[in-house]
C-alpha positions, -999 to 999 in steps of 0.1 A, spaced: -209 111 140 -211 105 103 -238 122 83 -245 124 46 -237 160 33 -252 172 1 -276 158 -24 -258 131 -42 -260 94 -32 -245 63 -48 -262 29 -43 -240 1 -53 -248 -36 -56 -225 -55 -32 -240 -90 -35 -267 -104 -58 -287 -136 -62 -311 -119 -86 -308 -120 -124 -316 -83 -125 -284 -71 -107 -247 -79 -108 -222 -68 -81 -207 -34 -90 -238 -21 -107 -249 14 -95 -279 36 -90 -270 73 -87 -293 98 -70 -289 136 -75 -312 155 -53 -347 140 -55 -341 124 -89 -325 92 -102 -295 102 -124 -304 80 -153 -273 88 -173 -251 73 -146 -275 45 -133 -271 10 -146 -308 1 -139 -334 4 -112 -359 -22 -100 -390 -10 -82 -388 -38 -57 -352 -28 -48 -362 9 -46 -384 0 -16 -354 -11 4 -333 21 2 -358 49 -5 -364 58 32 -327 59 39 -319 80 9 -345 106 20 -333 106 56 -296 107 48 -300 135 22 -317 155 49 -286 151 72 -299 124 96 -270 107 113 -265 71 103 -264 61 140 -299 74 144 -310 50 117 -294 20 134 -262 19 113 -226 20 124 -202 24 96 -215 11 63 -251 16 52 -262 -18 38 -297 -27 29 -313 -57 13 -340 -59 -13 -373 -72 1 -374 -100 -25 -362 -128 -1 -361 -154 -29 -335 -134 -49 -318 -112 -23 -296 -82 -34 -274 -63 -9 -269 -26 -16 -245 -1 -1 -254 36 2 -228 62 2 -227 100 -1 -207 117 -29 
């Protein structure tokens, strides 16, 4: 079973209907902090969608236990301008 090992996580925009994000933009997490040097931008609405998964995956929780099989994809809670993010370990 796949787990996230280590403390670094990349969140990448896969699809966006929001003026704040474009596909390919990234948010980088290093430990408990956002790596601002390597992060394009971060929206507090979007942060809600992936925060619980970042925490769990950094602690070694298996993706399958979180209901994922393969890719970890989450959607921003702003349903009027959805953004799809993919989380991956580095």
